[in-house]
C-alpha positions as a Markdown table, in Angstrom:
| # | Residue | x | y | z |
|---|---|---|---|---|
| 1 | Met | -7.2 | -9.8 | -9.1 |
| 2 | Ile | -5.7 | -8.9 | -5.7 |
| 3 | Val | -3.9 | -5.6 | -5.9 |
| 4 | Tyr | -1.6 | -4.3 | -3.2 |
| 5 | Ile | -2.0 | -0.5 | -2.8 |
| 6 | Cys | 1.5 | 1.1 | -2.2 |
| 7 | Ser | 1.0 | 4.7 | -1.2 |
| 8 | Pro | 2.4 | 7.2 | 1.4 |
| 9 | Tyr | 1.2 | 6.9 | 5.0 |
| 10 | Gln | 3.7 | 8.2 | 7.6 |
| 11 | Gly | 0.9 | 8.3 | 10.2 |
| 12 | Lys | -0.9 | 11.2 | 8.4 |
| 13 | Glu | -4.6 | 11.2 | 8.3 |
| 14 | Glu | -4.7 | 12.7 | 4.8 |
| 15 | Asn | -2.6 | 9.9 | 3.5 |
| 16 | Tyr | -4.9 | 7.4 | 5.1 |
| 17 | Lys | -7.9 | 9.0 | 3.3 |
| 18 | Lys | -6.0 | 9.0 | 0.0 |
| 19 | Ala | -5.2 | 5.3 | 0.4 |
| 20 | Val | -8.9 | 4.6 | 1.1 |
| 21 | Ser | -9.8 | 6.3 | -2.1 |
| 22 | Tyr | -7.2 | 4.3 | -4.0 |
| 23 | Cys | -8.7 | 1.1 | -2.6 |
| 24 | Lys | -12.2 | 2.3 | -3.6 |
| 25 | Ala | -11.0 | 2.9 | -7.1 |
| 26 | Ala | -9.4 | -0.6 | -7.3 |
| 27 | Ala | -12.5 | -2.2 | -6.0 |
| 28 | Ala | -14.7 | -0.2 | -8.4 |
| 29 | Ala | -12.5 | -1.6 | -11.2 |
| 30 | Gly | -13.3 | -5.1 | -10.0 |
| 31 | His | -10.2 | -5.9 | -8.0 |
| 32 | Val | -9.7 | -6.8 | -4.4 |
| 33 | Pro | -7.5 | -4.1 | -2.8 |
| 34 | Ile | -5.0 | -4.7 | 0.0 |
| 35 | Ala | -3.4 | -1.7 | 1.8 |
| 36 | Ser | -1.7 | -2.3 | 5.0 |
| 37 | His | -2.1 | 1.3 | 6.3 |
| 38 | Val | -5.8 | 1.1 | 5.6 |
| 39 | Met | -6.3 | -2.4 | 7.1 |
| 40 | Leu | -4.2 | -1.6 | 10.2 |
| 41 | His | -5.4 | 1.9 | 10.8 |
| 42 | Gly | -6.4 | 2.2 | 14.4 |
| 43 | Ile | -4.8 | -1.1 | 15.2 |
| 44 | Leu | -1.1 | -0.3 | 15.2 |
| 45 | Asp | 0.3 | 3.1 | 16.3 |
| 46 | Glu | 2.7 | 4.7 | 13.7 |
| 47 | Ala | 4.9 | 6.1 | 16.5 |
| 48 | Thr | 5.4 | 2.8 | 18.4 |
| 49 | Asp | 4.5 | 0.0 | 16.0 |
| 50 | Arg | 6.0 | 1.3 | 12.7 |
| 51 | Glu | 8.2 | -1.8 | 12.2 |
| 52 | Lys | 5.3 | -4.1 | 12.9 |
| 53 | Gly | 3.2 | -2.3 | 10.3 |
| 54 | Leu | 6.0 | -2.4 | 7.7 |
| 55 | Thr | 6.5 | -6.1 | 8.2 |
| 56 | Ala | 2.8 | -6.8 | 8.0 |
| 57 | Gly | 2.6 | -4.8 | 4.8 |
| 58 | Leu | 5.4 | -6.9 | 3.2 |
| 59 | Lys | 3.5 | -10.0 | 4.1 |
| 60 | Met | 0.3 | -8.6 | 2.6 |
| 61 | Leu | 2.1 | -7.7 | -0.5 |
| 62 | Glu | 3.1 | -11.3 | -1.0 |
| 63 | Leu | -0.6 | -12.2 | -1.3 |
| 64 | Ala | -1.2 | -9.8 | -4.2 |
| 65 | Asp | -1.2 | -10.4 | -7.9 |
| 66 | Glu | 0.0 | -6.9 | -8.7 |
| 67 | Val | 1.4 | -3.9 | -6.8 |
| 68 | Trp | -0.1 | -0.5 | -7.6 |
| 69 | Val | 2.1 | 2.5 | -6.6 |
| 70 | Cys | -0.2 | 5.5 | -5.9 |
| 71 | Gly | 0.6 | 9.0 | -4.9 |
| 72 | Glu | 2.9 | 11.8 | -5.8 |
| 73 | Val | 6.0 | 10.7 | -3.9 |
| 74 | Ile | 7.8 | 7.5 | -3.1 |
| 75 | Thr | 8.5 | 7.3 | 0.7 |
| 76 | Ser | 11.2 | 5.1 | 2.2 |
| 77 | Gly | 8.4 | 2.6 | 3.2 |
| 78 | Met | 7.1 | 2.5 | -0.3 |
| 79 | Ala | 10.6 | 2.0 | -1.7 |
| 80 | Ala | 11.0 | -1.0 | 0.5 |
| 81 | Glu | 7.7 | -2.4 | -0.7 |
| 82 | Ile | 8.6 | -1.8 | -4.4 |
| 83 | Glu | 12.0 | -3.5 | -3.9 |
| 84 | Arg | 10.3 | -6.5 | -2.3 |
| 85 | Ala | 7.7 | -6.8 | -5.0 |
| 86 | Glu | 10.3 | -6.7 | -7.7 |
| 87 | Ala | 12.5 | -9.3 | -5.8 |
| 88 | Ile | 9.6 | -11.8 | -5.7 |
| 89 | Gly | 8.5 | -11.2 | -9.3 |
| 90 | Lys | 5.3 | -9.1 | -8.7 |
| 91 | Gln | 4.3 | -6.7 | -11.4 |
| 92 | Val | 4.6 | -3.2 | -10.2 |
| 93 | Ile | 2.4 | -0.6 | -11.8 |
| 94 | Phe | 2.9 | 3.1 | -11.2 |
| 95 | Lys | -0.6 | 4.7 | -11.1 |
| 96 | Gly | 0.4 | 8.2 | -9.9 |
| 97 | Ala | -1.7 | 10.5 | -7.8 |
| 98 | Ile | -5.1 | 9.6 | -9.4 |
| 99 | Leu | -6.2 | 6.1 | -10.5 |
């Protein structure tokens, strides 16, 4: 199953590392993880390309079978992803800080 990892980023390296760990956990469980902030890390700049990243993330989300919400907080970007997922009928699963 393809799972979209929805987690905080905001250009913070620690959030990137957490997202990588969420992806590793999903892969270890036999899934194919997609996380825009992992896939676009080093390609887009948060300060100048944020909107491009958010748009790309929403497109990636459409490819997923489920959306996994990971982390301790819901950021504005995550809220937009959750809203989009629900609008297009994707199952949204809240995983919390640890998978």
